[in-house]
C-alpha positions as a Markdown table, in Angstrom:
| # | Residue | x | y | z |
|---|---|---|---|---|
| 1 | Lys | 0.4 | -0.2 | -0.1 |
| 2 | Gly | 1.8 | 3.4 | -1.1 |
| 3 | Arg | -0.7 | 5.3 | -2.3 |
| 4 | Lys | -2.4 | 7.6 | -1.5 |
| 5 | Leu | -6.1 | 6.4 | 0.1 |
| 6 | Ser | -9.9 | 8.2 | -0.8 |
| 7 | Ala | -11.4 | 9.2 | 1.7 |
| 8 | Gly | -14.4 | 5.8 | 1.7 |
| 9 | Thr | -11.2 | 4.0 | 1.6 |
| 10 | Leu | -9.8 | 6.1 | 4.1 |
| 11 | Leu | -12.2 | 5.2 | 6.7 |
| 12 | His | -12.1 | 1.6 | 6.3 |
| 13 | Asp | -8.9 | 1.3 | 6.4 |
| 14 | Val | -8.7 | 3.4 | 9.5 |
| 15 | Asn | -11.5 | 1.4 | 11.0 |
| 16 | Lys | -10.0 | -1.4 | 10.4 |
| 17 | His | -6.3 | -0.8 | 11.4 |
| 18 | Arg | -8.1 | 1.2 | 14.3 |
| 19 | Val | -6.0 | 4.5 | 13.4 |
| 20 | Arg | -6.0 | 7.6 | 16.2 |
| 21 | Leu | -8.1 | 9.9 | 14.0 |
| 22 | Phe | -8.3 | 11.8 | 16.7 |
| 23 | Gly | -6.1 | 15.4 | 16.9 |
| 24 | Lys | -4.5 | 14.0 | 13.5 |
| 25 | Pro | -4.8 | 15.5 | 10.1 |
| 26 | Phe | -7.3 | 13.8 | 7.3 |
| 27 | Glu | -4.5 | 12.7 | 5.7 |
| 28 | Leu | -2.3 | 10.3 | 7.5 |
| 29 | Pro | 1.0 | 9.3 | 6.7 |
| 30 | Glu | 2.0 | 6.0 | 5.3 |
| 31 | Arg | 4.1 | 5.3 | 8.0 |
| 32 | Asp | 1.2 | 5.3 | 10.3 |
| 33 | Phe | -0.8 | 3.6 | 8.0 |
| 34 | Glu | 0.7 | 1.0 | 8.5 |
| 35 | Pro | -0.1 | -0.9 | 12.5 |
| 36 | Lys | 2.4 | -2.9 | 14.3 |
| 37 | Arg | 2.1 | -6.1 | 13.8 |
| 38 | Arg | 4.5 | -7.9 | 16.2 |
């Protein structure tokens, strides 16, 4: 995943990856987008 996601896709990914949207810009960086898998 290395492209700018649209609003719908972004929200979907955010929900899926549980990214913090509150207090952050709508367009999140790729690093923030990828969840930390361990």
